N, C-alpha and C positions, 0 to 999 in steps of 0.2 A: 504492499500497500502506501504509494506516497501521498508529501501533503507538502506544503510553504511552510517556513519557520521565519521569525521572527530575525532582525538582528542579531546578533549575538558579539558584543562588543565594536570591533571596527570592519568585521565580516561576514558577510552575508553568505546564506548556502539555500540553494534554491527548492532543494528538493530534501526529504529524510525517508529513507525507507525503511521499514519494516521488516525482519524476517518472517518469510513465509510461514504461516501455523495453520497445517491443513485441517479441514475439518470433516470427521465422520459423521456420519448417521447415527447417535449415539442417546437414544432419551430414555427416558424412564414416565413412569403412569404413578403417579402420587394421587389417591383417590378422588381418580376417573380424570384428571387433568395433566395429560401428556408436558414434559419439559424436557428438553430438551438440551443435551451436554456435548457438544463438536468439539471440545478439546479435553473430553476427560483423560485421553491419551497423555498428557500434561503432568495426571498423578502420578504415572509410574518413573519415580528418582532413579532407576536402576537402566532405563532403555538409553540407547546412544539418540535415538530421536528426540526426546527430554535435551538430553545434556549438548547437543547440536544448537537447537534453539536457547540453551540458555547462555551458549556462550558467542550466538548474533547477539540476542539481545542486550549482551553487556558490551558489547564492542558497537552498538548503535548507541546505550546510551553514554560510554564513556567519548566516543566521539562528539557525539552533542555536548559535556562537558570541559571539554578540551577548550573548548571552543568561547567559553566564558572567560573575557579578559582576566579577573580578578580571582578566576579559581584558584591558582598556586598561592598568591596574596591570602586569601580569607585560612587554606589550608596553613600555611607558617604563622599568620597572626593568631591560626585556634591553636597551634602546637605550643608558642610564647605564654600564652593564657592559661592552658593546661598547666605547664611547666611548674609547680609547687608543690609543697612538700605537702602530704596528708597522712592525718594518722588516725585508726579507730578507736574505740572506745578500750581502752584497757578492760579484761577478764582476769578474774581472778582463780586460778587454780590449785590449792592448800595454800604453799608458799611461796608460788610459781604465779607471775601476773605474764599474759599474754597481749600484742596487739598489731594489727599489722601496720604496716609505714610504705607508702610508695614516694621516692625520691621526686617524682614528678613526671615522666616521661615513661617508666615500667611499664611494661605490658600489663602487668600483673602485677598487686601490691603483696609485700613481703611478710611472712611471719615472725615477730622477733620474740624473746622469751625472755626472763629478769627473774631475778630471788629479788622479791620485796621491791617495793616503789624505788629502793634507794638503788637498787641491781642495775649493773652494766646489764643494757640489753643486749643480745646476742642472737646473728639469725638462726632460727628455729627452722623452718620450712618456706623455701623458694621456689615458687610454680614456674617460675620464668626459665630456672635450668632443667625442666621438664620437656622444652622440647624448643629449639632456635625459632617458633614463628611466635612462641609464650602465646599459644590456643588453647593450653590446660590450666585451669581455673582449680582454684582449694573449696571444695562445701565446708563439709562440717570441720571441725580439729577439737577434738574432745580426750581429756587426760584421764587414764584410770585411777580409780577409787586411792593411791596412794603417789600418785601421780612420775609411777614406773615407766607405763607405756604412755604413747600417744597413736591413736586411730585418729585418719583422716581422708576425707571422701575428694576424689580428682574427678573432674569432668573433663572431658577434651573436645574441640572444635566444640563448644555451644551446647552439646547434645545434654539433656536429661540423665544419659544415662551415665554412673558411676562406678570405680571403681576404688575402696577402701584400704589402704597400708596403715599398719601399723610399724611406730619406729621405738627404740629405745630411748627414752626422752632422756637422759646423762650421755648418752652414749653418739645419740643420734644416730644409730643404727637401723638401718630396715629391715625388719625383720620379714622372714617367709608367710607369716600369714596377711596371706591378700584375698578381699574377695571381692566378686566380679557378676554383674547386672543386678546392681541396685538400682532404685531412683526416687524423691523422694522420701528419702531415707533418714531418718537423726541415725544415731549414734550413744546407747547406754548404756556406759560401764557396771558393771557388779566387781563392786573392787579391784582387785589385778587382774582376775581371773577368767574376763573374755568380757563380751559385747552383745547388745541386740540391735536388731537392725532389722530393716524394710528391705525386702527383695524377692526376683522373680527367677523363671526358670530361664535356662538360657532361649534367647530371641532369637529364631531364624536369622540368619545376618541378609539375608536378601529383601528382610523388611524390618529390619532395624529402629529404621527411623522414620516409618510409616506407618504398618500396620499396627493394629490395636493393641496394645496391654493390658492384658488380664491376667487375674489369682494372682494379686500379690499377698508372701505370707510374711511373718514374724521368725526370725530367727534369733538362735543363741550361738554366739561363734565363744568356743573355746580355745584360749591363749596354746600354739606350740603345737596344734590339730590343725585339717584342709577342710575348703570349706564344706567339700563332700559330705563332710561327719559333722556339719553343723547340726544342731537340734531347731526341729521346728516349734517352735511355739505357739502358731495360731494360724490356721488358713480355714478358708470359707471356700467348700468346694460348690457350695450353692448360689454366690453371689461373686461372680468373677469378674463383675468393678466396680468392686471396694477400696476403697482408700484405708490403710492400714497403718498406723504411727504410734509407738513405742515412748515414754519416759523410765525414767526410776526416778521414786522420793528420793531425798537429801539425805536420809537415813538409810536407803539402801531396801528399803521392804517392801514397799508396795513398787507393782509394777503396773504404770497405769497405761492405757490401750484409748486412742482415740480412732472411733470408727467414722467414715464418712461416705454415702452412696454417689459422692462428688462434689462441687466446690461449694454447695450450700447446705449447713445440714450435718448434724454429726451426734455419737452415741458415745458416753464415756464406759469404758468397766475396768477391772482390776483385777490383780491377781497377785493375793498375800504369799510372799515369797520366804515367809517363817515359816509355811506351813506346807510340808514339803510333799505333805499328800492329796494336798489341792492342786489341781492342775487343768480346772478350769478358769476360765474366766467367767468374771461375777457383773454384773448390771449395775452403774450407780448412778447411772442418769441414763434413762430411753433415748432413744435420737428417733427420728431422723427429722424432726420440722423446728428445732430450736440450733440455734451456735452455743458452744460452752468450748472451756479451756480446762484443764487440770492446772489450780494457781500452788499450790502447797498442802502438804497435811500435818494437822495439829493436832494434836494428843486422839490420835486415832480417826481423825475425822477431816474429810478435804473439802478444803479452799475450792471453790469452784466458780468460774468467772460465767454469764449465762446473761440469754438474753430469755430466758421462759417466763411467759408475763411479764416481760419489763423489754420492750421495744428499744429502751435506750442501754440497755445492759445493767446488771447489779454484777453484788458477791454475794452468795451463799457457803455456809455450813451443810457440811453434808454426812450425817453417821452411816456407815455404811452397812449397821446392824437395823435399820432403818430407814431407805434411801427414796424413803417417795416423798415426790414432792410436799404433799403436806406437812410434814415435818421438816425441811429446810430452815435453817436458822438463818435470816437477812444479818451479814454483817455489815455490807455497804449497799445502801437502797437506792433506787434504780435515780438519776434525775433529770433537770429538764435538759441538760446538755448529754449527748453519749459519751459513753464511759468505753474509752478504745482498748483498754488493756491494763493489765494490775501483776506487780512484781514485789514479790514480799523479798525483804532485805531487812535484815537482821530481827528485828519486835515491829516492824516498817510495812504498813503497805503504802508503793506508790502508786497514785493512780491516773494514771494517762486519761484528760477530756479531749473533746472538739468541742471546742466554743465558736460559732462561725467556722469551722474545716483550719482552727489554726488550735495547735497545745495550750491546753493547762494541765498540768500537773497540783493534784491534791493529797496529801498527805494523811496518813490514819496511822492509828495506834495498831497492833493487831486484833484487837477486841473492836476495830471500825470504829472508836472514836478520832472526829477531825480533830488535827491538829494547827494543819497548815496551810494555805497553796505556797506554791516556788513561784519568786520574783523569776520574771523573762525578760530578756532585754527588748524585745519586742514581739510583734504576732510572726506565728514561726513553727517551727517542729520540731518536737523533742523526742530524744529517743533512749536508749537505755534502761539503766536501774535493776542491773544484775548484780545476783552476791547470795548470800547461801544466810543461814539462822545466827552463826554466827559473827556476820561480819559489822565492821563500825560503818562504813562507807560505801559508797556507790558511786556510780561514775554515770553522767550524762552527756548527750550533745544535743547544742540547738543550732539551727539554722533558719534560713528563708531565703528569700529568693536572691539579697542584695549582701549575705551574710556565709561566707564558708562555714562549713560547721567546725563548733569550738570546743573544745571537751573541760567539761564541767565537774570538779570532785565534790561531791557534798557528805558532809561530815553529821552522822545521825545523830553525834551527844548533842551537839551543837546547835545545830539545824543549821547551818551555814554553808553556802556552795563557793568554792572557789577556784578562779580561772587553773586549768591544768596545761590545754594541750590549745593555743590559736594558730591557724596554718598564717604565712605571710605571702599572702599574693606577689609572684613578682614581677605584675603589668599595673603601672597607675590605672587605675576605674576610677571615671568622672562620676559624681555623686549621681546616686538614684534613691526612685521614694517606692512602694508597696501600698496601695489602696485597695480597696474594697468596695466593688459597684454591686449594686443588685438590680434585674430586670423584673419582668414581667412575662413569665411562658407560657404558650399557646391556650393552656387553659385556666390562667390566671395566678401560677404559683410561682412567688418570686424565690429566684433562684440569684444566689452569689459569685460572682467573679471576682480573681484578683488580680489587678492591672499592674505592672510593673515597667518603667523606663524613666530615663534620664532625668533626671532635674529640674533640667534646661526644657525638657519636653515639655508644651503644654500642651495635656491633652482634650480639652477643652475647645482649643485654635487646631484644631484639624484639618483636615484628613491625614492621618500617618501610617506609613506602615506597620501593619499587626499579623502575629504569628498565634494563631489563637490554636489550645491544647484541650480535650478532654482526655477521659474516659468513662466514667459515667457505668459501673459492673461489680460486678462478681463483691459486692459489700466491701469494697476498694476507695479509700478516701485521699484525694489528691487535696496536698498538706504545701505548705511555703519551703521549701527547699531549692540551695541551691544549686544551679545549673551551670557547667560551662559555657555552653553553646548557645543558650538561651543569652546568659550575659553579655554576649559577644553581640548579638540581635540588636539589644538594648543597647550597647557602650558604641555601635552604628546609627544610634537613633533612630531604633524600631520600638516597638511597643509587646511586650509579652502578655498574653492574656490567659489563667488558666480558669476554667468555669470547671463549680461543684455540680456536675452532671447529677440528677437523682440516677439511681441506680448504684451510687458508689455508697457509701456510712456515715457520710459526714453528720445528717442528723436520723444515727440511728437505723433500725431494720426497717421501720415504716416508710425513709426515706429509699432503701435500697430497697425494695419492694414494687415500689411504685415507678423503677425502673425496669423490671425484668418480666421474664414469663411474656403472657399477654402486653403489659405495660411498658415495654422494651421501645415503644415508639412515643413515649416521653420524652425516653432520653435523645432521639435525635432532632425532636420538637424543642427542649432546652438548649439544643448545641443553635441548633439555625436561627433560634429566638436570640441567643448570646451574639450571634452574627448580624443579625438583624437591629439589634441594642448600640451597637457599635458603630453601623452605618447610618440609625439613622441619630445618634449622637454627635456627628461628624468628625466622633474618634479617628473613624477608617474609610474607604469606599469599598466597592467591589473589586476595584481595580489593584485595589492596596493589602487584600485580606488575603492571607495564605491557614491552612487548618490543618493538623499535625493529628496522627494518634495512633498509636503502636496497641500488636496485639487485638484484646478488644475495643483497645482507641482507633484501631484501622479497621474495623468492623462500625464505629460509629462514622468516620472519615468517609469509607465507601458508601455508606447510606447517606450522608449529608449530602455528598456528593454528585449523586443518584438520583436522590429528591432534590433538591435546588440547587444546581451545575452553574444556576448564573449569579450565584451568589458570591460566589469567590473565585479569586484570580489562582488561586495554589491551592494543589491537595496533596497531601504527603500522608499518604498509608502506608505503615509499618507494620512488617507482619501481621497482616491483617485476616481476625475471620471471614472473608469475605462469600463462604460459598455454605449457605446456612441450611439448606436440604442435605450435606453429605459431610459436614465438619464431625459429625459423632464417631463413623467409622475410621479414623486413622490417632495413633496412638492414642492421647488419653482423653480427646475429645469428648468421648461418650459420658465424662465425668461434668461436661457443663449443659448437661442437659437440663439439669434440675434450677440453672440460670435460664438457659432459653426457649425450652423445650425443644422435643425433635420430631424432625418430618414424618415419624417414623407413625403419628399419633392426627389422625385430621382436625382437633381445631388447633393443634402447635401449626401444625402444617398451612390451616390458613392464616395468620396471621404471621408466620417466617417468608412465606412465598410475598409478601406485600414488602417486604424489607430488605431483602436479603440481595447485597450490594451485588453479586455476579447475575442475577436472575432483574434486575430491573435497570440495565444498561439498556438502552433506544438508541436503536442505530439513525444518523443524522441528526444527533444531539452533540451542540457544542460545548464540552467539557474543558474546565477550568484546567490549566498549563500541570501533567500529573508527574509525578515519582516516586513511583512503587519501591520499597525495601522489604528484603526478605534476606535469608540466611539458608545457603544449602544443607546446612544443619540444623535448622531447627523442625524438631520433633515433637514441640507444643502444638504449635500452629505449623505443621508443614508450607512449605512452601508451595504446593498446587494452586493455593489459594490462591496468591498472588500470580501462579504462572495465567492462571486460566482468568483471574483479573483483566490482567496487562493484553493479554490474546482476544478477547471481548473486547475492550476497550479500544485498540488500536482500530481493529474492525470497525468500530460502532462512529467513532469518533469524528464530526462535522466540522470541528472549524482548526482553526491553523495552530491549536497548543498543541505541544508533544503529551505523546502518551508513553513515559519510560519506566523500566525497570528494572531494577539498580539489584542486583543478586549478589552477595558476598559470598563467597568459599571460606570451606573450612570455619564457618562460623552458626552459632544457631540461633535462638529467641532472643537473645542480649547478654543474658545474664553469665560472666566469666568473659565478656569479650574484651582484647587485650586491647587499650592503647590505643595502641599504631593503628587497630581497625578501626577504634571510636573514633578519633579524630578525621579520619579517611573519611568515615563517612556523614559526618554532621558538615563537614566541609563540602563535602558535595551536595547534600542537604539543604544548607544555608546559600551557596554558591545559586541552587538552580531557585532558590528560595529569592533571595534580594535580586538576583535578576530581573525575573518576571515580575516584581512586583515598584521595581524603577529604584533601587537604592543605591546608593552610591557607595563603593567601600572604602573610597581612599576618605569619609569622615570620621 
């Protein structure tokens, strides 16, 4: 297909030719309705035909991006901004403290260990040495009960599949204990004897990154033995699509298991390890219509974070001898704002709330009596508060759109916070501000957005280039956090806007449920409403507005651009769920049916087909300049979604705007992505966006 493209820099290309994508006569009938699927062949990630198409598409995209005159400048300046030392919260394991540090541009952050807070930090695990490309990343790292061993998981090329390795803590010698075929797993040590983990049978190599993942089990690995000898602690042969995760109470008596049928709803079970005759788990709190997490055990009872009869969540104490909800004791009652998480350290409970999508931390004693609200620098996001029953201090990190993550130490006895680590940016940045605005969505619901811009940019005297971001799903909140790429965009005079869409957790379970299943259209209406608001207020115009989202946010962008293609200049769907009729047939997509519904059900199909981005592309439509991004090893949202969406867009688009797809190699859904790959991807995304929004990269 040929199309004209506009000026890029000082050069003009008369035509852009997309790779030929054959169309097969493939269709499927859903409840009497025939749905064509001509590009289904692109679902085969092992075929030579798909590989040839991927190579050709990347060539077209690279040739286009190369002609943006300031692409290299953006890459270089982004690298300079990225190049500052970054630390993680320290975590305490016995006498040791562990923390991550990145010198600036290291592909992966390095894990350090030290004895006590005043000890000399030593490099403990450096994932950059695992392969030259830096595409191996660390997951869980847990020391054994007496800190003799360290078990750590490694992911390669961004895949969700992980291998677990064990090393001697003192000598740093790698031991022969190796676990393969683990995924979505914690590591729970029982003394120095061994550890519990979640794993699968060996997958078929051909379908490792795309086939449906089933029959997760809980295992116990005894040190010094082979994986084949690992004991199966729990399996369910009736429900193959159940997630299973375990953790141990601090006293190692209670093995706590969380079961879930997908990404929403869970059940808590427990096993008393002090009773060797008891092999079966007991139900502590039934599922699966509520969300709940184990916090700690207190004198034989279990402290649980739950939304049972509490859309904004609460903390309860459950006696395993009488676990019926009527006997639960409320420790921290439901608040008007959403309780987002609870941590127990010493005799304190640190409760993280969301107050208009920004963090608020209230501190209670172990019995649930309110003590104080933690003073924070500004609106932003707080994470941390890890620790044990005997600890007298903990650490937390504060960040906001214009504040890189700073680490604070909190002293439990005095109740005071002191700055522990503060990053020092190597590039001077102009002053910026963060505002929160509200707009009315289609159905009258008031929805907030954060607006991040340079202090010298008057948003009331627009229009301005805007980068609009959203997610809206899976009970996940978007809170103010520092982003190097978005700060770069803002420094260049753009405005970054993040919308607190329904489907997230910003306002509790009610907010979540109003953006899921048959109510999913509310999420897209909110996002479209945000764009209309920004245009109506002259903050931006249709020709200066870019929209972006990843994963479920990629679905958001796909739906927004197919429902209102006239409203944006640039669309950036990243690793998106774009085929809503077949998403559940790949890897762990089945787990999202509790959020989306399934095309296997008539009622669900009736609303999925109305917004599924792939199925709502209309031939002859003028679509905004589009760059789809995905990774060839994405086994969370398989790249076939993006492949089919790109091929369909390229055939249907009637405008002169490019319909590009950027397919990263040796990359997955995003977790563990090497710094070099992240910089290159963001440089391409920002160059593409800034060019089409008419921004001057020299400013």
